[in-house]
C-alpha positions in Angstrom: 0.0 0.0 0.0 2.9 2.3 0.9 4.4 1.6 -2.5 1.1 2.5 -4.3 0.8 5.7 -2.4 4.3 6.7 -3.3 3.6 5.9 -7.0 0.4 7.9 -7.0 2.1 10.8 -5.3 4.9 10.8 -7.8 2.4 10.6 -10.7 0.4 13.5 -9.2 3.6 15.4 -8.7 4.3 15.2 -12.4 0.8 15.5 -13.8 -0.5 18.4 -11.7 2.2 20.8 -13.0 1.5 19.7 -16.6 -2.2 20.4 -16.1 -1.5 23.7 -14.5 0.8 24.6 -17.4 -1.8 23.7 -20.0 -4.5 25.6 -18.3 -2.3 28.6 -18.2 -1.3 28.2 -21.8 -4.5 27.0 -23.7 -2.9 27.6 -27.1 -0.8 24.5 -26.5 -4.0 22.4 -26.2 -5.3 24.0 -29.4 -2.1 23.2 -31.2 -2.1 19.5 -30.2 -5.9 19.2 -30.8 -5.4 20.5 -34.3 -2.6 17.9 -34.9 -4.9 15.1 -33.5 -7.9 16.1 -35.7 -5.7 16.4 -38.8 -4.5 12.8 -38.1 -8.0 11.6 -37.5 -9.2 13.3 -40.8 -6.2 11.8 -42.6 -7.1 8.3 -41.3 -10.8 8.9 -42.3 -9.6 9.8 -45.9 -7.5 6.6 -46.0 -10.6 4.6 -44.8 -12.8 6.1 -47.5 -10.2 5.4 -50.2 -9.9 1.8 -49.1 -13.7 1.4 -49.1 -14.1 2.7 -52.6 -11.1 0.7 -53.9 -12.0 -2.6 -52.2 -15.7 -2.3 -53.1 -15.1 -1.8 -56.8 -12.3 -4.3 -56.9 -14.5 -7.0 -55.4 -17.5 -6.3 -57.6 -15.5 -5.9 -60.8 -13.3 -9.0 -60.2 -16.4 -11.1 -59.5 -18.4 -9.9 -62.6 -15.3 -10.1 -64.9 -14.6 -13.6 -63.7 -18.2 -14.7 -64.4 -18.3 -13.1 -67.8 -14.9 -14.3 -68.9 -15.8 -17.8 -67.8 -18.8 -17.6 -70.2 -16.7 -16.0 -73.0 -13.1 -15.2 -72.5 -11.6 -11.8 -73.1 -14.9 -9.8 -72.8 -13.5 -7.8 -69.9 -9.7 -8.1 -70.1 -8.7 -5.4 -67.6 -8.8 -4.9 -63.9 -9.2 -1.6 -62.0 -7.0 0.6 -59.9 -7.9 3.8 -58.2 -5.6 6.8 -57.9 -6.5 9.7 -55.6 -5.6 13.2 -56.8 -7.2 16.6 -57.2 -6.5 17.3 -60.9 -8.4 19.5 -63.3 -9.0 16.5 -65.5 -9.8 12.9 -64.3 -9.3 11.0 -67.6 -9.0 7.2 -67.1 -6.0 5.4 -68.8 -4.5 1.9 -69.2 -1.5 0.8 -67.3 -0.2 -2.7 -66.5 -3.4 -4.5 -67.4 -5.6 -2.2 -65.4 -7.8 0.7 -66.1 -6.5 3.5 -63.8 -9.4 5.7 -62.5 -8.4 9.1 -61.1 -10.8 10.3 -58.4 -11.1 13.4 -56.4 -11.9 13.4 -52.7 -15.7 13.6 -52.3 -18.0 13.8 -49.2 -20.3 11.4 -51.1 -18.9 7.9 -51.1 -21.6 6.5 -53.4 -20.9 9.3 -55.9 -17.2 8.2 -56.1 -18.0 4.5 -56.5 -20.5 5.3 -59.3 -18.1 7.7 -61.0 -15.4 5.1 -61.0 -17.6 2.3 -62.3 -19.0 4.5 -65.1 -15.5 5.5 -66.1 -14.2 1.9 -65.9 -16.7 0.0 -68.1 -16.2 2.0 -71.4 -12.5 1.3 -71.1 -12.7 -2.4 -70.1 -15.6 -3.8 -71.9 -14.7 -5.1 -75.4 -11.8 -2.7 -75.8 -10.8 -3.7 -79.3 -14.4 -3.9 -80.6 -15.8 -0.6 -79.6 -15.2 1.1 -83.0 -17.2 -1.7 -84.8 -20.3 -1.6 -82.6 -23.3 0.6 -83.3 -23.1 3.7 -81.0 -26.5 3.2 -79.4 -26.0 -0.5 -78.8 -22.6 0.3 -77.3 -24.0 2.8 -74.8 -26.7 0.4 -73.8 -24.1 -2.4 -73.2 -22.0 0.0 -71.1 -25.1 1.0 -69.0 -26.2 -2.6 -68.6 -22.8 -3.8 -67.5 -22.3 -0.9 -65.1 -25.7 -1.6 -63.6 -24.8 -5.3 -63.1 -21.5 -4.5 -61.5 -23.1 -2.1 -59.0 -26.0 -4.5 -58.3 -23.7 -7.4 -57.6 -23.8 -9.0 -54.2 -25.6 -7.5 -51.2 -27.5 -4.3 -51.3 -25.4 -1.2 -51.8 -26.5 2.4 -51.6 -24.2 3.2 -54.6 -26.5 1.1 -56.8 -29.5 3.3 -55.7 -27.4 6.4 -56.4 -26.6 5.1 -59.9 -30.3 4.4 -60.7 -31.4 7.7 -59.4 -28.7 10.0 -60.7 -27.4 8.2 -63.9 -29.8 5.6 -65.2 -33.1 7.3 -64.7 -32.0 10.6 -66.4 -30.6 8.5 -69.3 -33.9 6.7 -69.8 -35.8 10.0 -69.7 -33.5 11.5 -72.3 -33.6 8.6 -74.7 -37.0 6.9 -74.9 -35.6 3.9 -76.8 -32.9 3.2 -74.2 -35.3 1.2 -72.0 -36.3 -1.1 -74.8 -32.7 -1.8 -75.7 -31.8 -2.5 -72.1 -34.8 -4.9 -71.9 -33.6 -6.7 -75.1 -30.1 -7.0 -73.6 -31.5 -8.3 -70.4 -33.5 -10.9 -72.3 -30.4 -12.1 -74.2 -28.6 -12.4 -70.9 -31.4 -14.4 -69.3 -31.3 -17.1 -72.1 -27.5 -17.2 -71.9 -26.7 -15.6 -75.3 -25.5 -12.1 -74.4 -21.9 -13.1 -73.5 -21.7 -16.5 -75.3 -22.9 -15.2 -78.7 -23.3 -11.4 -79.0 -20.3 -10.2 -77.1 -18.2 -13.1 -78.2 -18.8 -12.4 -81.8 -18.2 -8.7 -81.3 -14.9 -9.5 -79.6 -13.8 -11.8 -82.4 -14.7 -9.2 -85.0 -12.9 -6.5 -83.0 -9.8 -8.6 -82.7 -9.8 -9.2 -86.5 -10.3 -5.5 -87.5 -8.7 -3.5 -84.7 -6.4 -0.8 -86.0 -7.4 -1.3 -89.6 -9.2 1.1 -91.9 -12.2 -1.3 -92.1 -13.3 -1.3 -88.5 -15.7 1.6 -88.8 -17.4 0.0 -91.9 -19.1 -2.7 -89.9 -21.3 -0.8 -87.5 -24.4 -1.6 -89.6 -23.6 -5.3 -89.6 -23.1 -5.4 -85.8 -26.5 -3.6 -85.5 -28.2 -6.2 -87.8 -26.6 -9.0 -85.7 -28.0 -7.4 -82.5 -31.5 -7.4 -84.2 -31.1 -11.0 -85.2 -30.4 -12.1 -81.6 -33.1 -9.8 -80.2 -35.7 -11.5 -82.3 -34.3 -14.9 -81.4 -34.5 -14.1 -77.7 -38.2 -13.4 -78.0 -39.0 -16.6 -79.9 -42.1 -18.5 -78.7 -42.7 -22.3 -79.1 -43.6 -23.1 -82.7 -41.7 -20.1 -84.0 -39.6 -21.2 -87.0 -37.8 -18.0 -87.7 -34.4 -17.9 -89.2 -31.6 -19.4 -87.1 -28.5 -18.3 -89.0 -26.9 -14.9 -89.6 -24.9 -14.5 -92.7 -23.2 -11.1 -92.7 -19.9 -10.1 -94.5 -17.9 -11.0 -91.4 -20.2 -12.5 -88.9 -21.5 -15.8 -90.1 -23.0 -17.9 -87.4 -25.8 -20.5 -86.9 -27.8 -21.5 -83.9 -28.9 -25.2 -83.7 -31.5 -26.1 -81.0 -31.7 -29.7 -79.8 -34.7 -29.6 -77.5 -37.8 -31.4 -78.7 -38.2 -35.1 -77.9 -40.7 -35.5 -80.7 -38.3 -34.3 -83.3 -35.7 -36.7 -82.0 -38.2 -39.5 -82.0 -39.5 -38.8 -85.5 -36.2 -37.9 -87.3 -33.4 -38.9 -85.0 -30.1 -37.0 -84.4 -29.4 -37.1 -88.2 -31.9 -34.2 -88.7 -29.6 -31.9 -86.7 -26.5 -33.2 -88.5 -28.2 -32.3 -91.8 -28.9 -28.8 -90.4 -25.2 -28.4 -89.5 -24.1 -29.5 -93.0 -26.6 -27.2 -94.7 -25.3 -24.2 -92.6 -21.7 -25.2 -93.6 -22.6 -25.1 -97.3 -24.3 -21.7 -96.8 -21.0 -20.2 -95.5 -21.5 -20.4 -91.7 -18.2 -20.1 -89.9 -19.3 -20.9 -86.4 -22.2 -22.9 -84.9 -23.7 -22.7 -81.5 -25.6 -25.8 -80.5 -28.0 -25.5 -77.5 -30.1 -28.0 -75.5 -32.1 -27.9 -72.4 -31.7 -30.9 -70.0 -34.3 -33.7 -70.5 -35.8 -35.6 -67.7 -35.2 -39.4 -68.1 -36.8 -42.0 -66.0 -35.2 -45.2 -64.7 -37.3 -47.9 -63.1 -36.0 -49.5 -59.9 -36.9 -53.2 -59.6 -37.0 -55.5 -56.7 -35.7 -59.0 -56.6 -38.9 -60.4 -58.2 -38.6 -57.9 -61.1 -41.4 -55.6 -60.0 -41.1 -51.8 -60.3 -40.8 -50.4 -56.8 -39.7 -46.9 -57.6 -38.9 -44.5 -60.5 -35.8 -42.5 -60.5 -35.8 -39.2 -62.5 -32.7 -37.4 -63.5 -31.8 -34.5 -65.9 -29.5 -35.5 -68.7 -28.3 -34.1 -72.0 -28.4 -37.4 -73.9 -29.5 -35.9 -77.2 -26.8 -33.3 -77.2 -24.2 -35.9 -76.2 -25.3 -38.0 -79.2 -24.9 -35.0 -81.4 -21.4 -34.3 -80.1 -20.4 -37.9 -80.6 -21.7 -37.9 -84.2 -19.8 -34.6 -84.9 -16.5 -36.2 -83.8 -16.3 -37.9 -87.1 -17.0 -34.8 -89.2 -13.7 -33.5 -90.6 -15.0 -30.0 -91.2 -16.0 -29.4 -87.6 -13.8 -28.5 -84.6 -15.3 -28.3 -81.1 -13.9 -25.2 -79.5 -16.1 -24.9 -76.4 -18.8 -26.4 -74.2 -20.5 -25.3 -71.1 -23.3 -26.0 -68.7 -25.3 -23.1 -67.4 -28.8 -21.9 -66.1 -31.2 -20.2 -68.4 -34.8 -19.3 -68.8 -37.0 -21.3 -71.2 -39.9 -19.8 -73.3 -42.2 -20.1 -70.3 -39.9 -18.0 -68.1 -38.8 -21.0 -66.0 -35.2 -21.5 -65.0 -33.7 -24.7 -66.4 -30.3 -26.4 -66.8 -28.9 -26.0 -70.3 -25.7 -26.8 -72.2 -24.1 -25.5 -75.3 -21.4 -26.6 -77.8 -19.4 -24.2 -80.0 -18.1 -25.5 -83.4 -15.7 -23.8 -85.7 -16.5 -24.8 -89.3 -13.2 -25.6 -91.0 -12.5 -24.6 -94.7 
């Protein structure tokens, strides 16, 4: 106890003169308070910068990974944020990233939306932007920005985007909403990235830097219209399933109806593939929904005691096996995914991509 009292006495002997000195000289308190608040403000700025950078990096990385898994090279760049206070804040490319220059803002959502709106036009289909119809390109940018900001859990930055960017754009251009709806429909059936953006990317890679690239905006617009009509097909609609432009030459082959397979067999689809080849198609996309197959479970006496149902792609697998012997076809991709059917129901689907060899 004696030791404690001695310690407290010593502490008081040091502290009391300090307190007396500060009370007598309040400007010292003001000076150190100012230093403290400057430090706290600086830490707050660092926190804000980290929030914006990590939020965008997470969203863009997730969306880019998903899109590039569906069709590689659609979004080839990452994002990095630089904080400055320049007169101009023009994005630029460096080391495989789009560098976004941001100013300090009291509105965190505003900075996240600004960064995303600046990123997408530099990262989405960078080599194909000169070949795509201007209105379609703006709509694709808007759709992709919306998807990035809407990814994951609710974010107030998404609400800021809808209120301050998307809604004014829709009011200014009455046709923008319809085009966004068309793009969304293509996305629902799995053909936005796998066909539309993939074909745009391939054409962009082919023509980038040449004098020809500006000459194909009308073709890319017609191709968009072709897929827009396909996305709205109803059962029994036998509209055209190939597009034969000057550069884009693709066919869509649907393997879906059990009745067709029962009546004509897989050979009917092989004839369709051969006909498309003769018409000049360079790439074929073969799609199929999963089919429910039933397997009877028997007991030892041979009686059916249960029926096991499973989703398979037996018809598409037969088609793939038959195409293995076709010397003019090269399988370049296959993928399982979820899509909406004509009734608006989510179903398992699978597609194959074939290059038609000369």
